[in-house]
N, C-alpha and C positions, 0 to 999 in steps of 0.2 A: 476437436482438433488436437492431435498429439503434439507433445513437446518438440519432437524432431521437426515437425512441419512448421511450428511457430518460430523456430530458430532461423528459418530461411528468409523471413520477411520482418522488417522492422515494424513494431506495433505494440499495442497493449491489449490485453484481454481481461475480461471480467468473468470469473467463475459464477455459478448459479447461486452462491451465497454472498456475493459481493466482493470476494477476494480478487486481487488483480495480479497480473504478471506483466513484465516488460522485457522486450528483446530489441536490440538495435540492428539485427540482421547478422551480427557476429556472435554476440554474447547474450545470454539470458541473465540480465542484471537482477531482476526481481522475479522470484519464483511465485507462482500463483497459489500459494498456500498460506493460510493464517494471516493474510494482509487485510484483515477486516476488524472493525472496532468491536471490542467486547464491552458490554455493559454489566458491571459487577460480575465479571467472569463469564457471562453468558454470550454465546455467539448467535448471530441472526439465523433465522430459518432460511431454508433454501427458497429462492424466489422464482426459479424457472429456467429460462434459457441463458446460456453463455452469450457474451457479446465480444466482438473483436473490433478494434479501431485501428485502421491502417492509413486512412487518408488524412490530408491536411485539415486541421481544425475540427476533426470529428469529435463529437461529444456523446457520452452515454450517461443517463440518469437512472439510478436504481434506488428503490425504497428498501431499507433494511429494517425488518420487523423482528422483534425479540420475544414473540409469543404473547398470547392474550393475557396471561397472568402478569407478565412483566410490564406491558404497556409502553415500552420504549420504542421509538421509531426514529431512524436517522435517514437522511437522504444523501446518497453518495453520487457526486458528479465527477466524471473523469473526462479529461480533455487530452488528446494526443496531438503533438506538433512535430511531425517528422522533419520539417526543415531545420529545426534546432535540436533534434534528438532529445526531446523533452516531453514530459507529461505532468499534469496536475491532478491531484485527487483532493476534492473538497467534501468534507463530511459536515452536515448541518443537522442540529437537533430539531426534530419536528415535535416530538413528545418524549420527554425524559425528565424525571425529577432532578433538580439541581444537586441534590444530595448524593446522587449515584456517581460512581467513578466510571468514566469512559476511557478505556485504554486502547490506543492505536498501535499497530505493528506494521513494520516493513521488513520483509525477510529476504535476505540475499545469500547466495552461496559464497560471495566474495567478502573479504574483510570490510567492516564498516568502522570508520574512525571518527570520533568526536573530539575536536581540539579547539579550545577557545571559542566555543559557540558555533563553529562551522562543522558540517558533517560531509564526509565524502565516502564513496565506495571505491576501493582499489581492486582492479581486476587485471592482473597480469600486465601491468604497465599502463593500462587505460584507467581513467577516473570518471566518476560521475559525482556531481555536486548535488547535495540534498538540502533543501530549505524547508523547515517546518515552522509554520506560523500558528500563533495561539496555542502554545503548548507549555507544559511544565513537566518536570521530572524526566527530561530527555536522557536516555541511557542506551547502552548496547549490551546485549546478552549473547553469549556464544552458546550455540547448541552443539554438543558433542555427539558423536556416534561411533560405534565400534567399526563400522564398515566404511566410514568417511563419505558415503554416498548421500547421506542426509545431513551431514554437518553444515553449519552455516551460521549466520549472524542475524540477530533481531535488533532493529532499531525500534525502541518503544518510547511512548510518551503518553501523557494524560491530557485530556481537554480540561482546561482550568474551570473551576466552578464559576458559574455566572456568565460564561462565554457560550455563544450559540454555535460556533463552528471551529474547526481546525482544518488546516490546509497543508498538504505536502507536495512539493515540486521537486522533480528529479530531472537533471539535465546532464547528458553525457558530454564530457569535455574532449574536444578533438586535439 
């Protein structure tokens, strides 16, 4: 499904590598690129088909494998709630050495602000609240581009050592 088609309907979609995107029917808040956990800088292998979630309470579960030599596997569960304009992404370790760094990323074309522990996305007067559970080293990185078509903001965080999961919830504020 092309980006233009996704913008017409509120929903969340999963790319075939586990990355996700989110649109509220007006704006594409989260672009479906690079929103996938990296284990020691490695991204998961492609898993197959894309998935779209548009209905109330729809859930998708996807296994993220990082290659035979790496041995790391995560399970990504995504739930979309159109009645509240929100979604949740839960990543759980299935197999990963506790010594490895797992870095999560959320990419938006709109500015992401972190202030006093709260995170929000500001989109031309509209806002979305972001809540990240079980995280450390929460930060925002700006991606520059010469043509401004690929410029955007990355919200990044690490899964704390000894923890089994991290969870990110995004809700558009009306």
